[in-house]
KOLVO-730690 format. One line per 10 residues: number of its first residue (from 1); for each residue x, y, z of C-alpha. Coordinates in nm, 2 decimals. Example, Ala and Ser with C-alpha at 12.3 -4.5 7.8 and 13.67 -1.06 7.14 Angstrom:
BEGIN
1) 1.23,-0.45,0.78 ~ 1.37,-0.11,0.71 $
END
This chain:
BEGIN
1) 9.36,9.15,10.62 ~ 9.25,8.91,10.88 ~ 8.92,8.77,10.97 ~ 8.85,8.67,11.35 ~ 8.54,8.49,11.50 ~ 8.35,8.58,11.85 ~ 8.04,8.63,11.99 ~ 7.85,8.93,11.91 ~ 7.82,9.22,12.15 ~ 7.45,9.21,12.17 $
11) 7.39,8.83,12.25 ~ 7.49,8.46,12.14 ~ 7.50,8.51,11.78 ~ 7.86,8.45,11.60 ~ 8.00,8.73,11.41 ~ 8.33,8.76,11.23 ~ 8.55,9.08,11.27 ~ 8.74,9.16,10.95 ~ 9.07,9.35,11.01 ~ 9.10,9.58,10.68 $
21) 9.43,9.69,10.54 ~ 9.39,10.08,10.67 ~ 9.36,9.94,11.03 ~ 8.99,9.95,11.08 ~ 8.75,9.66,11.17 ~ 8.44,9.52,11.04 ~ 8.20,9.29,11.22 ~ 7.99,9.05,11.01 ~ 7.70,8.84,11.13 ~ 7.77,8.48,11.09 $
31) 7.46,8.32,10.95 ~ 7.37,7.93,10.99 ~ 7.10,7.74,10.79 ~ 6.86,7.52,10.94 ~ 7.03,7.19,10.82 ~ 7.43,7.15,10.74 ~ 7.76,7.25,10.90 ~ 7.81,7.56,10.63 ~ 7.85,7.89,10.82 ~ 7.77,8.20,10.58 $
41) 7.92,8.58,10.62 ~ 7.66,8.84,10.58 ~ 7.83,9.09,10.39 ~ 7.55,9.28,10.26 ~ 7.67,9.61,10.41 ~ 8.04,9.56,10.34 ~ 8.08,9.78,10.05 ~ 7.87,10.09,10.21 ~ 8.06,10.06,10.55 ~ 8.42,9.98,10.44 $
51) 8.41,10.04,10.09 ~ 8.55,9.68,9.97 ~ 8.37,9.45,9.73 ~ 8.46,9.06,9.73 ~ 8.57,8.88,9.44 ~ 8.42,8.54,9.38 ~ 8.43,8.40,9.02 ~ 8.16,8.17,8.96 ~ 7.99,8.27,9.28 ~ 8.11,7.93,9.42 $
61) 8.17,8.08,9.76 ~ 7.85,8.31,9.72 ~ 7.52,8.25,9.89 ~ 7.27,8.44,9.66 ~ 6.95,8.36,9.82 ~ 6.74,8.21,10.10 ~ 6.58,7.91,10.00 ~ 6.39,7.62,10.17 ~ 6.35,7.36,9.85 ~ 6.65,7.14,9.83 $
71) 6.92,7.08,10.09 ~ 7.26,6.94,9.98 ~ 7.57,6.80,10.18 ~ 7.84,6.76,9.95 ~ 8.09,6.59,10.17 ~ 7.83,6.36,10.34 ~ 7.65,6.27,9.99 ~ 7.32,6.38,10.09 ~ 7.01,6.52,9.87 ~ 6.70,6.65,10.03 $
81) 6.36,6.78,9.88 ~ 6.19,6.97,10.16 ~ 6.35,6.75,10.41 ~ 6.27,6.41,10.20 ~ 6.61,6.24,10.08 ~ 6.56,6.20,9.69 ~ 6.65,5.83,9.70 ~ 6.35,5.78,9.92 ~ 6.11,5.95,9.70 ~ 6.24,5.77,9.37 $
91) 6.13,5.47,9.55 ~ 5.79,5.59,9.66 ~ 5.67,5.86,9.50 ~ 5.49,5.99,9.18 ~ 5.69,6.24,8.97 ~ 5.38,6.49,9.00 ~ 5.38,6.42,9.39 ~ 5.71,6.53,9.41 ~ 5.66,6.83,9.18 ~ 5.36,6.91,9.43 $
101) 5.58,6.90,9.73 ~ 5.86,7.11,9.56 ~ 5.61,7.39,9.48 ~ 5.39,7.40,9.80 ~ 5.63,7.24,10.05 ~ 5.45,7.01,10.22 ~ 5.35,6.62,10.09 ~ 5.01,6.65,9.92 ~ 4.71,6.50,10.11 ~ 4.49,6.24,9.87 $
111) 4.26,6.49,9.77 ~ 4.50,6.79,9.71 ~ 4.68,6.51,9.48 ~ 4.39,6.43,9.30 ~ 4.32,6.80,9.23 ~ 4.68,6.90,9.11 ~ 4.68,6.62,8.90 ~ 4.37,6.72,8.71 ~ 4.48,7.06,8.70 ~ 4.79,6.97,8.54 $
121) 4.62,6.74,8.26 ~ 4.38,7.03,8.20 ~ 4.68,7.25,8.08 ~ 4.90,7.00,7.89 ~ 4.72,7.13,7.57 ~ 4.96,7.39,7.41 ~ 4.78,7.66,7.22 ~ 4.76,7.59,6.83 ~ 4.95,7.93,6.77 ~ 5.24,7.79,6.98 $
131) 5.19,7.44,6.81 ~ 5.20,7.60,6.46 ~ 5.56,7.74,6.52 ~ 5.69,7.40,6.49 ~ 5.63,7.41,6.13 ~ 5.91,7.65,6.10 ~ 6.16,7.46,6.22 ~ 6.41,7.27,6.03 ~ 6.43,6.90,6.00 ~ 6.78,6.94,6.18 $
141) 6.73,7.15,6.41 ~ 6.84,7.04,6.76 ~ 6.56,6.98,7.00 ~ 6.72,7.23,7.28 ~ 6.70,7.54,7.06 ~ 6.31,7.45,6.97 ~ 6.26,7.42,7.35 ~ 6.44,7.77,7.39 ~ 6.23,7.94,7.13 ~ 5.88,7.77,7.20 $
151) 5.91,7.82,7.56 ~ 5.96,8.16,7.55 ~ 5.69,8.17,7.29 ~ 5.44,8.09,7.59 ~ 5.51,8.48,7.72 ~ 5.34,8.56,7.38 ~ 5.02,8.36,7.47 ~ 5.03,8.43,7.87 ~ 5.12,8.78,7.86 ~ 4.90,8.92,8.14 $
161) 5.05,8.74,8.40 ~ 5.13,8.96,8.71 ~ 5.41,8.78,8.92 ~ 5.31,8.95,9.25 ~ 4.97,8.79,9.21 ~ 4.97,8.46,9.38 ~ 4.68,8.29,9.18 ~ 4.87,8.40,8.87 ~ 5.19,8.26,8.98 ~ 5.05,7.95,9.04 $
171) 4.85,7.94,8.72 ~ 5.21,8.00,8.57 ~ 5.38,7.73,8.75 ~ 5.11,7.47,8.66 ~ 5.09,7.59,8.29 ~ 5.51,7.53,8.27 ~ 5.49,7.16,8.47 ~ 5.22,7.07,8.23 ~ 5.33,7.20,7.89 ~ 5.69,7.18,7.93 $
181) 5.68,6.75,7.89 ~ 5.44,6.84,7.58 ~ 5.69,7.08,7.40 ~ 5.99,6.84,7.45 ~ 5.79,6.58,7.29 ~ 5.67,6.80,7.00 ~ 6.06,6.93,6.97 ~ 6.18,6.57,6.90 ~ 5.87,6.45,6.68 ~ 5.96,6.78,6.47 $
191) 6.32,6.68,6.44 ~ 6.25,6.33,6.30 ~ 5.98,6.44,6.07 ~ 5.68,6.30,6.27 ~ 5.31,6.41,6.36 ~ 5.29,6.56,6.67 ~ 5.10,6.34,6.94 ~ 4.86,6.49,7.18 ~ 4.87,6.39,7.55 ~ 4.60,6.14,7.71 $
201) 4.38,6.21,8.03 ~ 4.40,5.84,8.11 ~ 4.79,5.82,8.15 ~ 5.02,5.92,8.40 ~ 5.27,6.22,8.37 ~ 5.54,5.97,8.31 ~ 5.33,5.76,8.08 ~ 5.25,6.03,7.88 ~ 5.57,6.16,7.79 ~ 5.64,5.81,7.63 $
211) 5.34,5.83,7.46 ~ 5.42,6.17,7.31 ~ 5.77,6.07,7.25 ~ 5.69,5.71,7.05 ~ 5.33,5.68,6.96 ~ 5.22,5.75,6.57 ~ 4.87,5.76,6.44 ~ 4.93,5.45,6.22 ~ 4.90,5.19,6.54 ~ 4.80,5.19,6.91 $
221) 5.09,5.22,7.13 ~ 5.09,5.05,7.45 ~ 5.32,5.20,7.74 ~ 5.57,4.99,7.86 ~ 5.54,5.00,8.26 ~ 5.92,4.95,8.32 ~ 6.02,5.24,8.07 ~ 5.77,5.48,8.27 ~ 5.89,5.36,8.63 ~ 6.24,5.45,8.48 $
231) 6.09,5.78,8.31 ~ 5.93,5.87,8.67 ~ 6.27,5.82,8.87 ~ 6.47,6.04,8.64 ~ 6.23,6.33,8.65 ~ 6.22,6.28,9.03 ~ 6.59,6.27,9.02 ~ 6.66,6.58,8.79 ~ 6.40,6.80,8.93 ~ 6.59,7.03,9.13 $
241) 6.95,7.08,9.27 ~ 6.99,7.41,9.47 ~ 7.15,7.73,9.30 ~ 7.31,7.55,9.00 ~ 7.39,7.73,8.66 ~ 7.04,7.72,8.51 ~ 6.84,7.77,8.85 ~ 7.05,8.09,8.92 ~ 6.98,8.18,8.57 ~ 6.61,8.15,8.61 $
251) 6.62,8.36,8.92 ~ 6.84,8.63,8.79 ~ 6.60,8.66,8.52 ~ 6.32,8.68,8.73 ~ 6.44,8.96,8.97 ~ 6.41,9.20,8.67 ~ 6.04,9.10,8.69 ~ 6.06,8.95,8.35 ~ 5.75,8.71,8.23 ~ 5.79,8.36,8.41 $
261) 5.79,8.17,8.06 ~ 6.09,8.38,7.93 ~ 6.27,8.33,8.28 ~ 6.26,7.95,8.20 ~ 6.33,8.00,7.84 ~ 6.65,8.14,8.00 ~ 6.69,7.85,8.23 ~ 6.67,7.61,7.91 ~ 6.95,7.81,7.74 ~ 7.16,7.78,8.02 $
271) 7.09,7.41,8.07 ~ 7.20,7.34,7.73 ~ 7.58,7.38,7.79 ~ 7.80,7.05,7.81 ~ 7.93,7.16,8.14 ~ 7.58,7.12,8.29 ~ 7.28,6.97,8.11 ~ 7.47,6.81,7.85 ~ 7.67,6.59,8.05 ~ 7.52,6.25,7.98 $
281) 7.54,6.33,7.63 ~ 7.91,6.37,7.67 ~ 7.95,6.04,7.88 ~ 7.81,5.83,7.61 ~ 8.03,6.00,7.37 ~ 8.34,5.91,7.61 ~ 8.20,5.55,7.63 ~ 8.17,5.50,7.27 ~ 8.51,5.66,7.22 ~ 8.68,5.37,7.43 $
291) 8.46,5.10,7.32 ~ 8.55,4.79,7.50 ~ 8.66,4.71,7.86 ~ 9.00,4.62,7.74 ~ 9.08,4.98,7.65 ~ 8.96,5.13,7.98 ~ 9.31,5.08,8.11 ~ 9.50,5.27,7.82 ~ 9.19,5.55,7.86 ~ 9.26,5.59,8.25 $
301) 9.64,5.63,8.17 ~ 9.58,5.92,7.91 ~ 9.33,6.09,8.16 ~ 9.60,6.11,8.41 ~ 9.86,6.21,8.17 ~ 9.65,6.49,8.06 ~ 9.66,6.39,7.71 ~ 9.49,6.63,7.48 ~ 9.11,6.54,7.40 ~ 9.08,6.29,7.65 $
311) 8.84,6.37,7.97 ~ 8.72,6.15,8.21 ~ 8.31,6.24,8.18 ~ 8.06,6.21,8.44 ~ 8.27,6.19,8.77 ~ 8.30,6.46,9.00 ~ 8.06,6.77,9.10 ~ 8.08,7.11,9.17 ~ 7.91,7.04,9.51 ~ 7.95,6.66,9.61 $
321) 8.28,6.58,9.74 ~ 8.14,6.20,9.79 ~ 7.95,5.96,9.56 ~ 7.64,6.14,9.41 ~ 7.34,6.00,9.61 ~ 7.14,6.02,9.30 ~ 7.40,5.84,9.11 ~ 7.36,5.56,9.32 ~ 7.00,5.52,9.26 ~ 7.07,5.57,8.87 $
331) 7.32,5.28,8.86 ~ 7.10,5.05,9.06 ~ 6.80,5.16,8.80 ~ 7.01,5.13,8.50 ~ 7.09,4.78,8.56 ~ 6.71,4.68,8.63 ~ 6.59,4.88,8.30 ~ 6.82,4.73,8.10 ~ 6.76,4.36,8.27 ~ 6.36,4.39,8.23 $
341) 6.38,4.52,7.89 ~ 6.60,4.28,7.78 ~ 6.86,4.51,7.62 ~ 7.24,4.41,7.63 ~ 7.40,4.75,7.55 ~ 7.81,4.72,7.60 ~ 7.85,5.05,7.70 ~ 7.68,4.92,8.05 ~ 8.00,4.71,8.10 ~ 8.25,4.97,7.97 $
351) 8.11,5.21,8.23 ~ 8.14,4.96,8.51 ~ 8.47,4.87,8.44 ~ 8.58,5.23,8.40 ~ 8.37,5.31,8.77 ~ 8.58,5.02,8.88 ~ 8.90,5.11,8.76 ~ 8.90,5.50,8.87 ~ 8.74,5.42,9.22 ~ 9.07,5.22,9.28 $
361) 9.30,5.45,9.15 ~ 9.45,5.69,9.39 ~ 9.46,5.97,9.16 ~ 9.10,5.96,9.11 ~ 9.05,5.89,9.50 ~ 9.25,6.18,9.62 ~ 9.05,6.43,9.38 ~ 8.75,6.29,9.51 ~ 8.62,6.23,9.20 ~ 8.31,6.01,9.21 $
371) 8.03,5.91,8.94 ~ 7.78,6.18,8.96 ~ 7.38,6.12,8.83 ~ 7.49,6.19,8.44 ~ 7.73,5.89,8.44 ~ 7.46,5.62,8.41 ~ 7.17,5.80,8.32 ~ 7.29,5.82,7.94 ~ 7.27,5.43,7.90 ~ 6.93,5.40,8.11 $
381) 6.78,5.65,7.83 ~ 6.93,5.48,7.56 ~ 6.75,5.14,7.64 ~ 6.42,5.33,7.63 ~ 6.49,5.45,7.29 ~ 6.55,5.83,7.35 ~ 6.83,5.96,7.12 ~ 7.12,6.13,7.25 ~ 7.00,6.47,7.13 ~ 6.68,6.41,7.36 $
391) 6.91,6.39,7.70 ~ 6.93,6.75,7.76 ~ 6.58,6.80,7.66 ~ 6.47,6.53,7.90 ~ 6.68,6.71,8.17 ~ 6.52,7.06,8.10 ~ 6.17,6.89,8.13 ~ 6.26,6.73,8.47 ~ 6.42,7.06,8.60 ~ 6.13,7.28,8.50 $
401) 5.95,7.20,8.83 ~ 6.23,7.33,9.03 ~ 6.29,7.62,8.81 ~ 5.94,7.72,8.91 ~ 5.96,7.64,9.24 ~ 6.24,7.88,9.30 ~ 6.10,8.13,9.10 ~ 5.76,8.12,9.27 ~ 5.95,8.11,9.60 ~ 6.17,8.40,9.53 $
411) 5.88,8.65,9.44 ~ 5.65,8.50,9.72 ~ 5.92,8.55,9.98 ~ 6.01,8.91,9.85 ~ 6.36,8.84,9.76 ~ 6.32,9.03,9.44 ~ 6.66,9.26,9.49 ~ 6.78,9.26,9.09 ~ 7.08,9.06,9.02 ~ 7.37,9.27,8.97 $
421) 7.70,9.11,9.05 ~ 8.03,9.34,9.08 ~ 8.34,9.32,8.81 ~ 8.71,9.36,8.86 ~ 8.83,9.57,8.61 ~ 9.11,9.50,8.44 ~ 9.12,9.67,8.11 ~ 9.30,10.00,7.98 ~ 9.29,10.30,8.21 ~ 9.10,10.64,8.11 $
431) 9.26,10.75,7.76 ~ 9.18,11.00,7.50 ~ 9.01,10.93,7.18 ~ 9.22,11.07,6.86 ~ 8.98,11.13,6.54 ~ 9.14,10.98,6.23 ~ 9.07,11.01,5.88 ~ 8.85,10.75,5.81 ~ 8.71,10.83,5.48 ~ 8.74,10.53,5.23 $
441) 8.98,10.53,4.92 ~ 8.83,10.45,4.57 ~ 8.92,10.11,4.50 ~ 8.88,9.86,4.18 ~ 8.55,9.72,4.15 ~ 8.68,9.39,4.23 ~ 8.92,9.32,4.53 ~ 9.02,9.02,4.72 ~ 8.97,9.05,5.08 ~ 9.19,8.83,5.30 $
451) 9.06,8.78,5.67 ~ 9.32,8.78,5.88 ~ 9.27,8.67,6.26 ~ 9.20,8.96,6.47 ~ 9.23,8.99,6.84 ~ 8.92,9.02,7.03 ~ 8.95,9.15,7.36 ~ 9.19,9.36,7.55 ~ 9.10,9.12,7.84 ~ 9.42,9.04,8.07 $
461) 9.39,8.79,8.36 ~ 9.65,8.97,8.55 ~ 9.48,9.11,8.86 ~ 9.65,9.42,8.98 ~ 9.83,9.39,9.31 ~ 9.68,9.55,9.64 ~ 9.91,9.65,9.90 ~ 9.81,9.52,10.24 ~ 10.05,9.74,10.41 $
END
């Protein structure tokens, strides 16, 4: 099987010619994005015309949709929201300005921004029925478990939504952007047994989050402007990142025309995993295990030797093969926050020493392992006073903006073909079920049951060979 590239017979469009094992040829149109050098093979008619499928575990080589929201150039370390560099937005924009940009596609005018802020503030109050759910969670419930439940529960309150109605979609998006930070703070307060705090109309988006997280009815709480600036930056940095696992989950859930609140709950569940949204928590755990700068050398050696239980967390990325541009912003931000808040966190020194050691070691350089955004974000959140159990919730709160933007784009642009990946079957061939006598024998009233390990699957990683002759 071979694939050749050239010009199509109709014009200047490029196409690939796929030579199949049976000697036939299949012409595939080559698609070009508006930014970047990646090329895509349009294989939508591949099976219909040839009988072949593609095999792509993790969909790492598959473009699942068209999107105009976020652009990433991994080799060059570029990340753009609607064409604007993310570091530039962190420096100059407010979180709600960026939320409007992602949702609408263009920078808001002064009047549009004022109207959008008012709309978000009006939607911040959580329905009392949803609020009552928090009383039923145990005090040691993980905040992410609570977030999955209460976000999905919004679909009970707002069940009338028609995803094909533009006004309904806008309402769903603004409600989620407004309510998820409130739900996040309620989840935290529930986990530590403190009373829930309501948002205030006189505070900004980031300030309201800090107020609801740390204020109590006992005394007046004044939001630290340094902490508010850090939270604003954190939110912008994490709002969207192309078709990652959780965003793809939201799109696939939405492709079945599911309630948008249920779709976002699915995204929260997907984000929960340590390989995705829980990565910054894993970095903190790693740095605590290293302990001091002096132990960095041994840790690096253990990583290279692939010692069991030793992993370098916060380095490398599925997309970036260069320094994550978000990580550069976060690195500078964490140093600034610690200095202005007067926090002396020894883990920052360990992190800086580990980064220096890894980036000067050929083992990591050859593998293009650079710090990602999760590497320093946990240290910054710790300095503000946010516990590690809330790190992934913070991520979900920020990423909700991207999720609703992606969901809205998918529905609005008519990309509603239901997600239905194919599989390469590696199980047993067809066989006959022979009935057995499964009647239970009489046994003594007291029987000791020994539980032995059981085989859970007939799965085999071995893929059948396909002859190419």
